C-alpha positions as CSV (number, residue, x, y, z in Angstrom):
1,M,-31.7,-30.8,9.1
2,F,-30.1,-30.3,5.7
3,R,-30.5,-26.5,6.0
4,I,-28.9,-26.6,9.4
5,L,-26.0,-28.4,8.0
6,I,-25.6,-26.0,5.2
7,A,-25.9,-23.0,7.5
8,A,-23.3,-24.5,9.9
9,S,-20.9,-25.2,7.0
10,L,-21.2,-21.7,5.8
11,L,-20.6,-20.3,9.3
12,L,-17.5,-22.5,9.7
13,A,-16.2,-21.6,6.3
14,G,-16.6,-17.9,7.2
15,C,-14.7,-18.4,10.4
16,S,-11.8,-20.1,8.6
17,Q,-11.3,-17.2,6.2
18,P,-8.3,-15.0,6.8
19,N,-8.9,-11.6,8.4
20,D,-9.1,-9.0,5.8
21,A,-7.5,-6.3,8.0
22,E,-4.5,-8.7,8.6
23,L,-4.3,-9.4,4.8
24,I,-4.3,-5.6,4.1
25,Q,-1.7,-5.1,6.9
26,K,0.6,-7.7,5.3
27,Q,0.3,-5.9,1.9
28,L,1.0,-2.6,3.6
29,E,4.1,-4.1,5.2
30,L,5.3,-5.2,1.8
31,Y,4.7,-1.7,0.5
32,A,6.9,-0.3,3.3
33,N,9.6,-2.8,2.7
34,Y,9.7,-2.3,-1.0
35,T,9.8,1.5,-0.5
36,R,12.6,1.2,2.0
37,T,14.7,-0.8,-0.5
38,M,13.6,1.3,-3.5
39,N,12.2,-1.9,-5.1
40,H,10.0,-0.2,-7.7
41,F,8.9,-3.4,-9.3
42,G,7.8,-4.7,-5.9
43,V,5.8,-1.5,-5.2
44,A,4.2,-1.7,-8.6
45,S,3.3,-5.3,-8.1
46,L,1.0,-4.3,-5.2
47,F,-1.2,-2.3,-7.6
48,A,-4.3,-3.6,-9.4
49,E,-4.0,-3.8,-13.2
50,D,-5.9,-0.6,-13.4
51,G,-4.5,0.8,-10.2
52,L,-3.7,4.5,-10.0
53,L,-0.6,6.1,-8.4
54,E,-1.9,9.7,-8.3
55,P,-1.8,11.9,-10.2
56,A,-1.3,10.0,-13.5
57,A,0.4,6.7,-13.4
58,R,-2.1,3.9,-14.1
59,G,-1.2,0.2,-14.1
60,P,1.8,-1.6,-12.7
61,K,4.1,-1.0,-15.7
62,A,3.4,2.8,-15.7
63,I,3.8,3.0,-11.9
64,Q,7.1,1.2,-12.0
65,Q,8.3,3.6,-14.7
66,Q,7.1,6.6,-12.6
67,L,8.8,5.3,-9.5
68,A,12.0,4.8,-11.5
69,T,12.3,8.5,-11.9
70,T,13.3,8.7,-8.3
71,A,16.2,6.1,-8.7
72,S,18.9,8.7,-7.8
73,L,17.5,9.1,-4.3
74,K,18.3,6.7,-1.5
75,V,15.8,6.0,1.2
76,M,17.5,6.2,4.6
77,E,14.5,5.8,6.7
78,F,10.8,5.0,6.1
79,A,8.3,4.1,8.7
80,I,4.5,3.8,8.6
81,D,1.8,4.5,11.1
82,P,-1.3,3.1,9.5
83,A,-4.9,3.7,10.6
84,K,-7.1,0.6,10.8
85,P,-8.6,0.0,7.2
86,A,-12.2,0.8,6.8
87,I,-13.4,-2.4,4.9
88,H,-16.6,-2.4,2.9
89,G,-17.0,-5.7,1.2
90,D,-14.3,-6.1,-1.4
91,E,-13.1,-2.5,-1.0
92,A,-11.2,-0.7,1.7
93,E,-9.7,2.7,2.6
94,Q,-6.8,3.4,4.8
95,V,-4.7,6.5,5.8
96,V,-1.0,6.0,6.6
97,V,1.2,8.6,8.2
98,Y,4.9,8.4,7.6
99,P,8.3,9.9,8.2
100,K,10.8,9.4,5.4
101,Q,14.5,10.4,5.2
102,L,16.1,10.6,1.7
103,R,19.7,11.1,0.6
104,T,20.2,12.9,-2.7
105,P,23.0,12.1,-5.1
106,Q,24.9,15.1,-3.8
107,G,24.8,13.6,-0.3
108,N,22.2,15.9,1.2
109,T,19.4,14.5,3.3
110,A,15.8,15.5,3.4
111,Q,13.3,14.7,6.1
112,L,9.8,14.2,4.9
113,T,6.6,13.6,6.8
114,G,3.2,13.1,5.3
115,S,0.1,11.0,4.9
116,L,-1.0,8.7,2.1
117,K,-4.5,7.4,1.4
118,F,-4.7,3.9,0.1
119,R,-7.8,2.5,-1.6
120,W,-7.6,-1.3,-1.6
121,K,-9.7,-3.8,-3.5
122,R,-9.9,-7.6,-3.2
123,V,-9.3,-9.3,-6.6
124,E,-10.7,-12.8,-7.6
125,S,-7.7,-14.5,-6.1
126,G,-8.6,-13.1,-2.7
127,R,-5.5,-10.9,-2.7
128,W,-5.9,-7.2,-1.6
129,V,-4.3,-4.8,-4.1
130,I,-4.0,-1.0,-4.3
131,S,-6.6,0.5,-6.5
132,N,-5.6,4.1,-5.8
133,L,-2.8,5.7,-3.8
134,A,-2.8,9.4,-3.2
135,T,-0.7,11.7,-1.2
136,L,-2.8,13.6,1.2
137,A,0.0,15.9,2.7
138,T,3.7,16.2,2.7
139,S,6.0,18.5,4.5
140,S,9.8,18.6,4.5
141,A,12.6,19.9,6.7
142,P,15.4,21.8,4.9
143,P,18.1,19.6,3.3
144,Q,21.1,19.1,5.6
């Protein structure tokens, strides 16, 4: 009887846990919002302490500094089309396709399309953070 109660408790506890795919989606939506508003601190806060923004920025502080080098650009449009994350325990991978329109300080616009590969990991708090973010492909239309 005691074993049945423990098993039932564990089963119910598992059912009350938030859906990992939904939690990752919420983090991805934050990433998209922070990208649209050029909130470099916000984007960097989504990374693990040892998270990597390829090719060489590791950790939130370095990532924020790397992103700050694009401060002269203005994001006019940024949308995401994410694939469902492939979750394996406390790690997940996800590919995201995006269109992005930027305005340069000279007033020109550039239309980019590309794909990003997110590697997520769940930290002790249960929060999903980016452990690695790589650009898989990018193409651009001529500036207008």
